C-alpha positions as CSV (number, residue, x, y, z in Angstrom):
1,X,8.7,-17.9,-13.3
2,X,7.5,-15.7,-10.4
3,X,6.8,-12.1,-11.0
4,X,9.6,-9.7,-10.1
5,X,9.5,-7.8,-6.8
6,X,10.7,-4.3,-6.2
7,X,11.7,-2.5,-3.0
8,X,8.8,-0.6,-1.5
9,X,10.9,2.2,0.0
10,X,11.0,4.5,-3.1
11,X,7.2,4.4,-3.5
12,X,6.7,5.0,0.2
13,X,8.9,8.1,0.1
14,X,7.0,9.5,-2.9
15,X,3.6,8.7,-1.4
16,X,4.5,10.4,1.9
17,X,5.9,13.5,0.1
18,X,2.7,13.7,-2.0
19,X,0.6,13.5,1.1
20,X,2.6,16.2,2.8
21,X,2.9,18.5,-0.1
22,X,-0.8,18.4,-1.0
23,X,-2.1,18.1,2.6
24,X,-3.9,14.9,1.8
25,X,-5.7,12.9,4.4
26,X,-5.1,9.1,4.4
27,X,-8.4,8.6,2.6
28,X,-7.5,11.3,0.0
29,X,-4.1,9.6,-0.6
30,X,-5.7,6.2,-1.0
31,X,-8.2,7.6,-3.5
32,X,-5.4,9.3,-5.4
33,X,-3.5,6.0,-5.6
34,X,-6.7,4.0,-6.4
35,X,-6.7,1.7,-3.5
36,X,-8.6,1.4,-0.2
37,X,-7.2,2.9,2.9
38,X,-6.5,-0.6,4.2
39,X,-4.5,-1.4,1.0
40,X,-2.6,1.8,1.4
41,X,-1.5,0.9,4.9
42,X,-0.4,-2.5,3.6
43,X,1.6,-0.8,0.9
44,X,3.3,1.5,3.4
45,X,4.1,-1.5,5.7
46,X,5.5,-3.7,2.9
47,X,9.1,-4.3,2.3
48,X,8.6,-5.1,-1.4
49,X,6.0,-4.9,-4.1
50,X,5.1,-6.9,-7.1
51,X,6.1,-5.4,-10.5
52,X,2.4,-5.1,-11.4
53,X,1.4,-3.2,-8.3
54,X,4.4,-0.9,-8.5
55,X,3.6,-0.1,-12.1
56,X,-0.1,0.5,-11.5
57,X,0.5,2.8,-8.5
58,X,3.4,4.7,-10.0
59,X,1.3,5.5,-13.1
60,X,-1.7,6.5,-11.0
61,X,0.4,9.2,-9.3
62,X,1.7,10.3,-12.7
63,X,5.2,8.8,-12.6
64,X,6.8,6.2,-14.8
65,X,8.1,3.3,-12.6
66,X,11.6,3.8,-14.2
67,X,11.8,7.1,-12.2
68,X,11.3,5.3,-8.9
69,X,13.2,2.1,-9.6
70,X,15.8,2.9,-12.3
71,X,18.0,-0.1,-12.0
72,X,15.4,-2.6,-11.0
73,X,12.9,-1.5,-13.7
74,X,15.6,-1.8,-16.4
75,X,16.5,-5.2,-15.2
76,X,12.8,-6.3,-15.4
77,X,12.7,-5.0,-19.0
78,X,15.8,-7.0,-19.8
79,X,14.3,-10.1,-18.3
80,X,11.0,-9.6,-20.2
81,X,12.9,-9.1,-23.5
82,X,14.9,-12.3,-22.9
83,X,11.8,-14.2,-22.1
84,X,10.0,-12.9,-25.2
85,X,12.8,-13.8,-27.5
86,X,13.1,-17.3,-26.0
87,X,9.4,-17.8,-26.3
88,X,9.5,-16.8,-30.0
89,X,12.3,-19.3,-30.7
90,X,10.4,-22.1,-28.9
91,X,7.5,-21.9,-31.4
């Protein structure tokens, strides 16, 4: 099963607000997020993100992913719970 994807727009808005509110350069913002400047540009140009990348970056800027993707993140949690229970029954 492929990993869930999330829309990039909520993260883009938060990153650009963070950059503006703290007067960060692109390098500073990339450092805050924990990526290279090239990776930051790719994130800002993306239409969607993997669940893993979204979680990692949201946490690095001090936000739970549920705050950025309330419906989508809840759905991912439901899918994971269904998969875990199905896996336990298969054993």
